[in-house]
C-alpha positions in Angstrom: 60.5 32.2 127.5 59.3 35.9 127.0 60.3 36.2 123.4 58.7 33.6 121.1 61.4 34.3 118.5 63.9 32.4 120.7 61.6 29.4 121.5 63.1 27.0 119.0 66.6 28.0 120.0 66.1 27.1 123.7 64.0 24.0 123.0 65.9 20.8 123.5 63.8 19.1 120.8 65.6 21.2 118.3 68.8 19.3 119.0 67.2 15.8 119.2 68.4 12.9 117.2 66.4 11.3 114.4 66.8 7.9 116.1 64.7 8.2 119.3 65.6 4.9 120.9 66.8 5.4 124.5 68.2 1.9 124.9 71.8 1.5 125.8 72.8 -2.2 126.1 76.0 -3.8 127.0 76.7 -4.6 123.3 76.4 -0.9 122.5 78.8 -0.1 125.3 81.4 -2.5 123.8 81.0 -0.8 120.4 81.4 2.7 121.9 85.0 3.1 120.5 83.9 2.5 116.9 80.9 4.7 117.5 83.1 7.6 118.6 85.2 7.3 115.4 82.1 7.3 113.2 80.8 10.5 114.9 84.3 12.1 114.7 84.3 11.9 110.9 81.3 14.3 110.8 81.9 16.2 114.0 85.6 16.8 113.5 88.5 15.3 115.5 89.5 18.6 117.0 86.1 20.3 117.5 85.7 19.5 121.2 84.2 22.3 123.3 85.3 23.4 126.8 82.3 25.6 127.6 83.8 28.9 126.4 82.5 31.1 125.0 79.1 30.3 126.5 77.0 31.3 123.4 78.7 28.6 121.4 76.5 26.0 123.1 73.9 26.2 120.3 76.6 25.6 117.6 78.0 22.7 119.5 74.6 21.0 120.1 73.6 21.5 116.4 76.9 20.1 115.2 76.7 17.1 117.6 73.1 16.3 116.6 74.0 16.4 112.9 77.0 14.1 113.5 74.8 11.6 115.3 72.3 11.6 112.5 75.0 11.1 109.9 76.3 8.1 111.9 72.9 6.6 112.8 73.4 7.1 116.5 70.3 6.9 118.7 69.6 9.2 121.7 70.5 6.4 124.1 74.0 6.2 122.6 74.4 9.9 122.2 73.6 10.4 125.9 76.8 8.5 126.9 79.0 9.6 124.0 78.5 13.4 124.2 81.0 13.8 127.1 83.7 12.5 124.9 83.4 15.5 122.6 83.9 18.0 125.4 87.1 19.3 127.1 87.9 20.3 130.6 86.4 22.0 132.6 83.1 21.2 130.8 83.8 17.4 130.7 84.0 17.2 134.5 80.7 19.2 134.8 78.9 16.9 132.4 80.2 13.7 134.1 79.1 15.1 137.5 75.4 15.4 136.4 75.3 12.0 134.6 74.4 8.8 136.4 77.1 6.3 137.1 77.0 2.8 135.7 76.9 1.1 139.0 74.0 3.2 140.2 75.7 4.8 143.1 74.9 8.3 141.7 71.5 8.6 140.0 72.6 11.8 138.4 70.8 15.1 137.7 70.0 14.1 134.1 68.9 10.7 132.9 68.4 11.1 129.2 70.0 12.8 126.2 67.3 15.6 125.9 67.7 16.3 129.6 71.4 16.6 129.2 70.9 19.0 126.2 68.5 21.1 128.3 71.0 21.2 131.2 73.8 22.5 128.9 71.5 25.2 127.4 70.5 26.4 130.9 74.1 26.5 132.1 75.6 28.5 129.2 72.8 30.7 127.7 70.0 32.9 128.7 67.5 35.1 126.8 69.2 38.4 127.8 72.6 37.5 126.4 71.0 36.2 123.1 69.0 39.5 122.8 72.2 41.5 123.0 73.8 39.5 120.2 70.7 39.7 118.1 70.8 43.5 118.5 74.5 43.5 117.5 73.6 41.5 114.4 70.8 43.9 113.4 73.1 46.9 113.7 76.1 45.3 112.0 77.5 47.4 109.1 80.6 47.6 107.0 83.5 49.2 109.0 86.4 51.2 107.9 89.4 49.1 106.9 87.2 46.0 106.5 86.6 44.4 103.1 83.3 42.9 102.0 84.5 39.3 102.5 85.5 40.0 106.1 82.1 41.7 106.7 80.2 38.6 105.4 82.3 36.4 107.7 81.5 38.6 110.7 77.8 38.3 109.9 78.1 34.5 109.8 79.9 34.5 113.2 77.3 36.8 114.8 74.5 34.5 113.4 76.3 31.5 115.0 76.5 33.3 118.3 72.7 34.0 118.0 72.1 30.2 117.7 71.5 30.3 113.9 68.4 32.4 114.5 68.6 34.0 111.0 68.1 32.2 107.8 70.1 32.7 104.6 67.7 35.4 103.3 68.0 37.4 106.5 71.8 37.1 106.4 72.0 38.4 102.8 69.5 41.2 103.6 71.7 42.4 106.5 74.7 42.2 104.3 73.1 44.3 101.5 72.0 47.0 104.0 75.4 47.0 105.7 77.8 47.3 102.7 79.2 50.6 101.5 76.7 52.8 99.7 78.9 52.9 96.6 78.2 49.2 95.9 74.8 48.8 97.7 72.7 49.5 94.7 74.6 47.0 92.5 74.5 44.3 95.2 70.8 44.8 95.8 70.1 44.6 92.1 72.1 41.4 91.6 70.9 39.6 94.7 68.7 36.6 93.9 67.2 33.9 96.1 69.6 31.3 94.5 72.7 33.3 95.3 74.6 32.4 98.5 76.1 34.9 100.9 79.6 33.9 99.8 78.7 34.7 96.1 77.1 38.0 97.1 80.2 38.9 99.1 82.5 38.2 96.2 80.3 40.4 93.9 80.4 43.2 96.4 84.2 42.9 96.8 84.7 43.1 93.1 82.5 46.3 92.8 84.2 47.8 95.8 87.7 47.2 94.3 86.5 48.9 91.1 85.1 51.9 93.1 88.4 52.2 95.0 90.4 52.2 91.8 88.2 54.8 90.2 88.4 57.0 93.3 92.2 56.7 93.4 92.4 57.7 89.7 90.2 60.7 90.3 92.3 61.8 93.3 95.4 61.6 91.2 93.8 63.6 88.4 92.7 66.3 90.8 96.2 66.4 92.4 97.8 66.8 89.0 95.4 69.7 88.0 96.1 71.4 91.3 99.9 71.1 90.8 99.6 72.5 87.2 97.5 75.4 88.5 100.0 76.3 91.2 102.9 76.2 88.7 100.9 78.5 86.3 100.2 80.9 89.1 103.8 81.1 90.0 104.9 81.8 86.5 102.4 84.6 86.2 103.7 86.3 89.4 107.3 86.0 88.1 106.3 87.6 84.7 104.6 90.5 86.5 107.7 91.2 88.6 109.9 91.3 85.6 107.7 93.7 83.6 107.1 96.3 86.3 110.3 98.5 86.7 111.8 98.9 90.2 111.5 102.4 91.7 114.7 104.0 93.0 115.0 104.6 96.7 113.6 108.0 97.8 115.6 110.3 100.1 114.6 112.4 103.1 116.4 115.5 104.4 116.5 116.4 108.1 117.2 120.0 109.3 118.3 121.4 112.7 115.6 122.3 115.2 114.1 125.8 114.8 116.0 126.4 111.5 114.8 126.9 108.0 115.8 125.3 104.8 119.1 127.4 104.6 120.4 126.0 107.8 122.6 123.0 108.2 121.5 119.8 106.5 122.4 117.3 109.1 121.7 114.1 107.3 120.4 112.8 104.0 118.9 109.4 104.5 117.9 107.0 101.8 114.8 105.1 102.6 115.9 101.5 102.9 114.5 98.9 100.7 113.2 95.5 101.9 116.6 93.8 101.2 118.8 96.5 102.7 120.7 96.1 105.9 121.2 98.7 108.6 124.5 100.5 108.4 126.8 100.2 111.4 128.0 103.7 110.8 124.7 105.2 112.1 123.5 103.1 115.0 121.5 105.8 116.7 119.3 106.7 113.8 116.4 104.2 113.2 116.2 102.6 109.7 119.5 104.1 108.6 121.2 102.7 105.6 124.6 102.6 104.0 123.8 105.8 102.1 123.6 107.8 105.4 126.3 110.5 105.7 126.9 113.8 107.4 126.8 116.9 105.1 128.0 120.5 106.2 
C-alpha cells in the first residue's frame, strides 16, 4: 500500500467480527437457518450484493460485519454464511474459492478474514480509490441541484471511497461546496454536534430565501424597465405633436441650354416618407402624384 491513508480501508482486520472464534461445529451448521434470519434483521433482506459496482465492496463488508456483531455471530460462522448474502455472479465466485465440506476441494481461502481479503483484492485497488477521493475533494454544488441532493451526493461519494472521511470532513466539504450566497451563514451555524442532514436542511432554507429575494428583485427591475420604456414612448409622441409638419417643397426643371424664361417642363413636389410613386410619371425617379406637365 503506497498511500498510508488507505491502509485501514484495505486491511481485512477493519471488517473483522468482535467474536473471534473460528470453530464451526455440526450443531452450528444445523442452526444456520436461524442464524441467517438473525443477520438479515440487521443486514436487510434485500441488500444482497452481486459484485457491481466494484467499489461497493467496502460498504458491503462493513454492513455484513456490523450485522454479525449485532447477532453475536463468530468469524467461524460468518465464513460460511457470507455467501448467502451475495447474488450471482458473485455467489458462484465465492463458492469456488471456499473449501467443500467433504474436503475434496481445500479452497483458496480457509477463514473469514482470508475471504474478506480475497473480496477486497478482487473488487478494489488503490488507483480506483484515489480517483474517487479526488472526485470527493472537488465536489461542489451544481446548477439545478438543491442542497439536500448535494449532501446526498457527498454521502454516496464517501461510501464509494470506503467511508474514508468522517462526519467532520463531510460537513467541511459540504460547506465549501455550497453556493456562495449561503456559504457564510452555513459556516457560521455549523457546530460539531450538528449532523450533515441538519446542515443540509439549514442550507436549503437559506437558499430558498435567497432565490425568493432574487426573484423579487428581478421582478422589480423588470417593472422599472417597463415603466421607463412607456415614459420614453410618451415623450417621443408629445414631441411629434408639438413640432409642426413642414409642407413639401417643390423643384422646377428647365429645358437644356435654356434660361428661366424657357419652358417649365415639370414641377415636382418632393415626396414625403409616406407618399407613393405616381403611375403617371414612371420615367422620372421619386415622382409624386403632384407631378404634372406645364406649358
